[in-house]
C-alpha positions in Angstrom: 35.4 14.9 -4.0 33.5 17.3 -5.8 30.8 17.4 -3.7 33.2 18.7 -1.0 35.2 21.3 -3.2 31.2 22.8 -4.1 30.5 23.4 -0.2 33.9 24.5 0.7 33.6 27.4 -1.7 30.1 28.2 -1.6 29.4 27.9 2.2 31.1 31.5 2.7 30.1 32.7 -0.1 26.6 32.3 1.0 27.5 33.4 5.0 28.6 36.2 3.8 26.0 37.3 1.9 23.7 36.7 4.6 26.1 38.8 6.8 25.9 41.4 4.9 22.3 41.4 4.2 21.2 41.5 8.2 23.9 44.3 8.5 22.2 46.4 6.0 18.5 45.8 7.9 20.1 46.7 11.3 22.0 49.9 9.5 18.3 51.2 8.0 17.1 50.2 11.4 19.2 52.7 14.1 17.8 55.6 15.0 18.9 58.9 16.9 17.5 59.5 20.3 15.7 62.4 19.2 13.7 60.6 16.8 13.0 57.7 19.6 11.7 60.4 21.5 9.4 61.7 18.7 8.3 58.8 18.1 7.0 58.2 21.5 5.6 61.6 22.2 3.5 60.7 18.9 2.4 57.4 20.5 1.3 59.2 23.4 -0.5 61.9 21.7 -2.4 59.2 19.9 -3.1 56.5 22.5 -3.2 58.4 25.9 -4.8 62.0 25.0 
C-alpha cells in the first residue's frame, strides 16, 4: 500500500519536471526568420563559394 502511494505522488512531479525541461530547451532553440536566413547565407558562403 505504501509503495502505491509513493508512485501516485512521485510520478506527476517527475512528469512535470521533464515537461518543463523539454519546454525550456525548445524555447531556447526557437529562432527568428532573420537569424535562420543569416545562418543559411553563412553556410552557403562557407561550403559553396
